[in-house]
N, C-alpha and C positions, 0 to 999 in steps of 0.2 A: 590553769595549776601557778601559784603564786613562790617564785625561790628565792634564798637567799636574805631568810629568816633570822636572826639571829637567834642560837640556841636556847637562849634561858629566858627567851620570850614563853608565855604561856599562850595558852589555845583562847582565854578567854580575852585577853590583851588584842591579839591579833582579831580576835573575831567582832570585839568593842567598834576597833578602827573602822574595819569592814562595814560593818554593819550603819555605823554612826555616816561615813560617806556614800556607801550602794545598799543599804536598807530597800527592803521590795525589790533589788534587782537579780539577786539569786536566792536558790532553795536550797544549797548546799553548801556546808564548810566544813573541814575536817582538816586538821594537823598533826598527820603523825608521833607518838615520842616515844623515844628509846626505854626503853621496860629500864634495864641497868643504870642511864645514867640519868633518867627523867628528866629531858631534858628534848626539845622538839628536834625532828631529824631535820630542821632547815624549808621547809617546805609545808604549803597547805594545797588542798584540791579546795575549789570555788567552782560550782556551779551557775552559771548565767541565767537566769530565764528566757532571754531571749538574743538570739545573735548580737546585737546591737549595741547591746550591753557592753558589752566586751571593748565598744571605740572609751567610753569615759573611763570606764575602770582601767583599760592600759594608758591611757593618756595619763590620770593620775599614780596609776602602782609603777610604771615600769618607771627603772633607774630611781626610786624614791630612797634617799638618804634615812634610815629607819632612825638615825639622832636628831632628826627632824622633828621628826612625829613624836618619840618618845624623852623628854629632854635627860630623862636617870640614865639611858642608855648612852653608851661612850662607845657602843660597835660602827665599826666604816664600812658598815655592809649597805649594799644599793640592793632593792628588794628585782628581782625578774621576773616578767610574765611571758609565759609560755604554753602550747598545748599542749594537756595532756593525751594520755593514750586514750583513756576509756571520756568520754564525754554524755550528757544527760543527767539526772538525778538519779534516773534506776539502773543506770549503769554503773555510778560511782557507787550508788549503794548496795549493790551488789558487790563488785568488789569491794569494800569495806565492810560485809556484814560481817565477821568474824568480831568485827573490834566493838559491836554493839554488848555482844557478852564478856570479851575479855576487860574493857574497861572502866575505869570510871568516870561517871556522870560528868568531869570537868574534862572528858579524853576524848567521848565517843563523839561521833561526826555528830552534827547539827542539821538537819534535814526540816526545812521550811516549809509549810504549806506552797503552793502558787499561788501568787497572786495576778489576775487577769489585769490588762495593761492597756490602756489604747492605744489607738494606732497613732492619736498626735503627740500620746508621750513616748511614744515606741521614734518616732520621728526628728519630736526633740530631742531625745540622745543621741540620734544618728549624726544628728550638729555640736556634739557636745557639748550642750547646757545644760545642765541640771537647775 
């Protein structure tokens, strides 16, 4: 779970940033949005495809200043990585199932196919090298 996301950021903005840095390492992304304000709730659910992928994710994302990533942002928020109560693509999909029906395409959870990664690649990410 990624917390302290500035409320004006769109799911696409945050997804594109995560995907550009961790594409192929996660298979689920969802950033809930408040229906009345149309702003995000300040957090996103991201499922890494292997437990070792959390290491480089945490190293980059914990304490990240959002204004250093999105120059147009004047937010003073810094991100926080936290384990969610639900782990795994299937559990997250089940938890957010109602969002598939009620949300527009721009705010629905993004579910990606799982990619098989070699043991060498996993060990590379364990050391924090990408």
